[in-house]
C-alpha positions, 0 to 999 in steps of 0.5 A, spaced: 945 841 258 947 840 251 954 839 251 955 843 245 952 850 248 957 856 248 955 859 254 958 867 254 964 867 258 969 873 258 976 872 260 976 878 264 971 874 269 973 871 275 972 864 276 967 865 281 963 870 276 964 864 270 961 859 275 955 864 277 953 865 269 954 858 268 949 856 274 944 861 271 944 858 264 943 851 267 937 853 271 934 856 265 935 849 262 932 845 268 926 850 267 925 847 261 926 840 264 924 838 271 923 845 273 926 850 277 925 853 284 923 860 283 927 863 289 933 859 286 932 862 279 931 869 282 937 868 286 941 866 280 939 871 276 941 876 281 948 873 281 948 873 273 946 881 273 952 882 278 957 879 273 953 882 267 950 889 269 949 892 262 942 890 259 945 890 252 950 885 254 944 881 257 940 881 251 946 879 247 947 873 251 940 871 252 939 871 244 945 867 243 943 862 248 936 861 245 938 861 238 943 855 240 938 851 245 931 854 243 930 856 250 928 863 252 932 866 258 928 872 258 921 869 258 923 864 264 926 870 268 919 874 266 915 868 269 919 867 275 919 875 277 911 874 276 911 868 280 911 867 288 916 865 293 915 857 293 913 856 286 916 852 281 918 855 274 917 850 268 917 852 261 915 849 255 918 850 248 
């Protein structure tokens, strides 16, 4: 992942919550590289949603991330949800 990317982090989050959010966005980045296992991505998304349950906040995070990287977290998660267990999610810009 590009070292210049500003990931969404709140001072109210615990260390574990910050790690969950970072791990999710790193998986999105991997989907645009070598690919990421669908089941892992879904699990990481669920952990992300436990930290960020509000859809409006999720949309803001996804938009900010896409503006910085050109990578769509929304489309990556959508593809994972439409996939089947064992699939590898690989995205193109």
